[in-house]
N, C-alpha and C positions, 0 to 999 in steps of 0.2 A: 370560352376563349382559352386558347392554349397558353399555359404559363410555365416557364422554366424557373426553378428555384436554384440559386447559386449561393453557396456559403463559402466565404473566404476565411479559412482557418489558418492562423499563424502558429498557434500552439494548442494542442489538443488537451494537454494536462498541465497542472501546476499554474504558475503565474503567466499572465499574458505577455506576449512579446511583439515588438514592432521591428520590422527589418527594412533597412534601406530608406528610412524616412528622412525628410529634410525638416529640421527643427530651427525655428527662429525664436530666440529667447529675449525676453524683455526684463527690465530690472525690477518690476514691481510684482513678481510672482506668477507670471503666466508665459505661455509660449504658443506659437503658431506651428502646427504640425501638418506636413504634407506627406501623406502616406501613399506610395505608388501601389497600384493594383493591376492585375491582369485577369480578365474573365472571358469565358466563351458565351456569347449571346446567340440565341436562336431567333428566327423571325417571329415577331409578335411580342407578347408581354413577358418580361423576365423579372424575377425577384432576386435582388442582390442583397445579401446580409453580411454585415461586418461585426463580429462578436467581440473583438479585442479592443475595447476602449478604456482609456485610463479613468480612474475613479473621480478625477476632478475636472472632467470635460465640461465645457459649456455647450449644451445641446443645440442652442439656437445658432451657434456659429458654424455648425457642421453642414457641409455640402459635398456632393459627388460631382466630379468633372470627368467626362469621358470623351475619347476621340470619336466614338460612334455611339449612336443611340440617344434617346431623349429621356431625361428623368421626369417621370410623371408625378410620383408621390414619394414622400420621405416620411418614415415613421421611426421614432425613437422609443426603444423598449426599456423602461425603467424598472420592470418587474424583476428585481434582483432579490434572491432569497435572503430573508431576514428572520432570525430565530424567533424573536418575540412577535413579529407580525404573523409568522406561521402558527405559533401557539395560540394567538388570539383567534385565528381562523378555526382552531380546533375546539373552541368553547362549546360545550354541550355535547361533544363527541367523545368516544371512548379512547383513552390513552393509557399507557402503562409507564409508570415512573419507577426507576431503580435507584435506591439510596446508597450512600456510602457504607451503610451497615449491611448491605446485601439484600435488603427487603425489596420486594416487588409489589407495587400498589396499582391495581387496575380499577378503573372507574371512569365516570364522566368528568371531564375538565370543566370546573365551574368558575375559576378565577385564576388570573395570572398577572404578575407584574415583575419588575426587575428583581424583587427580593423574595416573593412568596408564590407558591403554587398550591391550588386547592383542588382536590379530587374527591368526588362523592362516590363512595362504594357502598351499595346497599343502603343501610340506615346510618352510615357514618360519613363524616367529612374529614378528610386527611389534609391538614395544612402543613406544607413542607417548606422549609427554608431552601432557597435555590442553591445555596452553597452545599446542601446535603444531597442534592440530586446529581447523579452522574450520567443518567440516561433517561430519555423520554422517547417513547415510540408511539406512533399513531396507526390505527387501522385504516385511516382515511388515506387512500392512495390517490395521488394526483400525478400530473405529468412531471417529467424530470425537471427539477428546479434549475433556474438560470443563476449562475454565480457572478455574472458580469453583465453590465449594460450592453446593449447591442443596438445597431441602427440598420434600418431596412429601406431599400429603395425599389420602386417599381419602374423598370426601364423598358421603354418601347423601342424595338429594333426593327429595321427594315431588311436586315440580312443576317446570315449566319457567319460565325467566325470569332477569333480571339480579338479582344478589344482592350486597349490600355487606358489607364486613367489614374486619378488620384483622389483620395479622400482628404479633405481639408477641414481642420477644426482648431479651435482655441481651447487650451486646457490650463488650469491652474497647476500648481505643484512644480513649475519650472522657475529657475532664477539664475542669475549670474552676478558675480561681484568682481571687483578689481582689487588686487593687493599690490602695493608698491613697497619696495625696500630701497632706501637710499643708504648706500654704504660709503661713509665719508673717509677719505684718506687721512693719514696722520697730520698732513699739513693743513687740514681743515678748509682748504680752498677748492679741492677737487673731490668728485664723488662719482660712484657708479649707480645709475638708476636701473633697478630691476622691476619689470612689470609683468604681472601674471593675471590671467582670467580664471576664476573658479566657477565651474558650471555645476548646477544642482538639479538633480532629478528626484523630486520628492513625491512622485506619483507611485502607483502600485504596478507599474509596467516597465519592463526592460526595453530599452531602445538600442538595437543592435545595428552596427555598421551605419550610423546616422551621419548625415551632413549637418554641421552645426554653424549657425549664424547668430551673432550677438548684436543687439541694437542698443546704442547709447543715445539717449534723448528723452525728453519729457513728453510722452504720448498720452492723449486722452483716451481712456478705455472704459466703457460702460460694461460691467459684468452682466452675464445672463441676457444677452441680446446683442453682443458685439459682433462685428464682422471682421474677418481677417484683414490685416493691414498689407497693402501691396508693397512689393519690393521695388525700389527705385533703381534707375540705371546707374551703374558704376561710373565713377569719374577719375579717381586716382587710386593708386596701388602702393602698398608698403614694400620695403625690400624683401627679397625672397627668403632671407635667412630667418624671418620670424615665423612662428607657428600659425599666425593669422594673416590674412590679407585684409587691409583696411580700405574701405570705399566710402566716398562722400555721397550721401543719398539725400540731397536736398537739405532739409533741416535736421537730419540725423546722421549718425556715423554707424556704418555697418562693418562688423568684423566677421570674416568667413574663415573657418578652420580649413587649412589646406589639405587635410586628410580626414577620412571618415573616423568616427569615434563611437565606441560602445559605452553607454551610460546605464549601468544596472539601476534597478529601482532603489530608491532611498539611499543613493550614494552621490558623491560629488567628485569631480575630476579637475585637476589644475593643469593649465598649459601656458606656455610663454606667450604673452600678448605682443610684445615687441622684443627685438634683440636688445641686449643690455646697452645702455647709452652712457657716455661719459659727459658730465656736466661740470660747470664752474659755479662755485657757490659764493654768495654774499651772506655774511653773518652780522646781525645787528642785535644788540641787547636793548630790551624795551622795558621802560619803567612807566606805568600807566596808573593814574589816580583821578579821583574826583575832587572838587573844589575845597572841601573842608576836612579832608582826610589827612591824618598823620599816619605815616607808614614807614617801615624799614624792612626790606626783604631782598632776597636774591632776584636778579632781573631775568625776565623771560628771554629765551634764546630764539630768535627769529631767523630762519634759514630761507633764502630765496634764490631762485635761478630762473632764467628765461626759457620759455618754450619757443625757441626760434634759433635759427642758425644751423650750422652743419651738424652739430652733435645731437640736437633734439629739435625736431620740427614736425611733431605728430600730434593729432588730437588725443588728449588724455581723458579717459572716462573717470567719473567720480569713484573714489575708493579709499580704503584704509591705507594710510601712509606711515610705514614704520621706518625709524631712523636708527642706523647702527654706526658706530665709530671704531675705526681701526686704530690700535695703539702702536706706539713706536716699537714695542716688542713683538708685534705681529699678531696680537690677539684682537678680538672683536668684542665690543660691549654694546648692549642695547642702550640707545640714547634718547628714546622718546617715541611718541606716536601721535599722529594727528589725522585729520580727514581732508583729503584733497577733493575739492569740487570739480565739476567738468571744466576742463581747461583747453581752449582751442589754441591753434598755432598763432604765435604772436603775443600771447598773454604771459604775464609773469606768474610764477608759482611761489607761494609763500606758505610755509608751515612753521609751527611752533614746536620746538623739541622738548621744552621743559624749562627749568630755571638753572642759572649758572651758579656754581659754587664760589667763584672768584670775582664776580662782577656784581656789586651791590648798589642798591638805591635807597636813599633816605629822604623822606619828605616831612617838613616841619611847617606848620602854620605859625608864623612868627607873631603875627598880630591880626586880630579879628575885631572889627568894629561894626556893629549893626545899629542903625538908627531907624526912625519911623519910616523914612522914605529913601533910605540908602543902605548899602552894605559894602564894606571894604575889607580886604584881607591881603596880607603880605606873606608870600610863600618862599621858603628856602628849599632848594633841591640840591642834593649832594650825590654824585656818582663816584664810586670808588672802584678802580680797576686794579685788582691784585694779581692779574696775569703778568707774564713776562713778555708780552707783546702788546702792540697797540690794538684797540678795539673801536668799533663804531657803536654809538649808543643813540637811542631816541627816547626823549621824554614826551609823554602824551598826557595832556591835562584837559579834563572835561569841566567846563564852567557853564552853568545853566542860567537862562534868563537873558536880559539885556545887559551887556557888560562892555567895559573898555579895559585895556591893559595899560598900566603905567610903569615907567621906570624898569623895563626889562634889562637885565644885565647882558643878555645875548639876543640876537635876532631870532624871531620865531615865525612860524607859518600858521596862518589861520586855515584849518582844514575844512571846518564847517561852522555853523552857528553856535556849536557847543564844544568845539575842540581846537586846541592849539598844540603845536609841536615844536620842540627844540631838538636840533640835530648836533651831536658832539662827536669828536674823535679824541680818545684818551690815549696817552702814551702808556708804556709799560709801567706798572706800579705807581700809578698817579691818581689824583683826585681832582674832580672839577665840580664847581658849584654854579647854580643858576638861581637868580632871584627875580621876582616880579610882583607887582601888585595888581589885583583886579578890583574894579569898582562897579557896583550896580546901583541904578536909581530907578524909582518907579513913582507913579502918581499916588 
């Protein structure tokens, strides 16, 4: 049977390259690559070989899609040259080792591992430390070694001519993250939200002039046997001033880079995810404790704003959230860091910036009485605002077991079976106190 062999070479020397691929990146370390190809087929059986595969490819995910011709067989070649595997193949054969001292030792290779090399020459056995060996040559000639994995298809064609198609595969070594910067104005009520996507190529392959898509969502993916995930139809689009176009894809969000991008091997690139957005902030100082704890500490600074309305109404991927504060003199200080989970439109965003220097909380267990079948404690909570403006504060108390609250000095909210909260507004340079008693009984 007549067979035509077709080899698709993207780079003859050095590191492998991929050109004009479409890459879909997922957040748990892998990506879907669609590599376009063009080949000339002849009538009958054709062998199509693609030698430029990344080192972290999942072989079972790979397939060839073509506009003409039928793929009959697919073969993945893992026979990549490995130094120690090659040396193990030379056991019992003649080799020559050259040492750092300039000595050449020729003989039969009788043993090899990561640290030692043993060569029998006439009646002597030379045991060499691998760190002393600078060159090993073998008289055993074999075919030109392969330095990269390759994949081969047998394609049956009914006609002659050029055919387009694409090679599709999943590979590890890809990732992307979201970085946020919230730059708070001196009035502490308004801020600018900056969002950026960081794309990682940790494979051994350069991806040149690639189309990039990012998927946000929790996908189930079984390694070493997965199938590529289909792209869903687009429904909505982001404003054109952003670097990415955002699309609603069923249960996931898809971000498409508006221009092609080159990602060299082992490098990362950063691009704007959305145009900068102006948001209005709510600031609350939080004092949180468990039932029998005595404490005195600066209160946590909780910053929140809504993902909804004219200024901000976009799906926000999970990512690191850094907070900066502009000063009255025009400077900028780092004000804390948190992690933002996935936040859809209509949800509130809450992050903790750190602890306040001028808003303090103190908790004192004034009385504690435990009996055989009951427990009772009286709690004094003191909030001190040393700022020159009014603040909102929240006291969160965790009480475990079956309990009732007695004699609270303020109204409280029961959040769940183990949590109550007191909400306060304190004037400038003022102090507020809260007292309550909890009682537990059991059989």
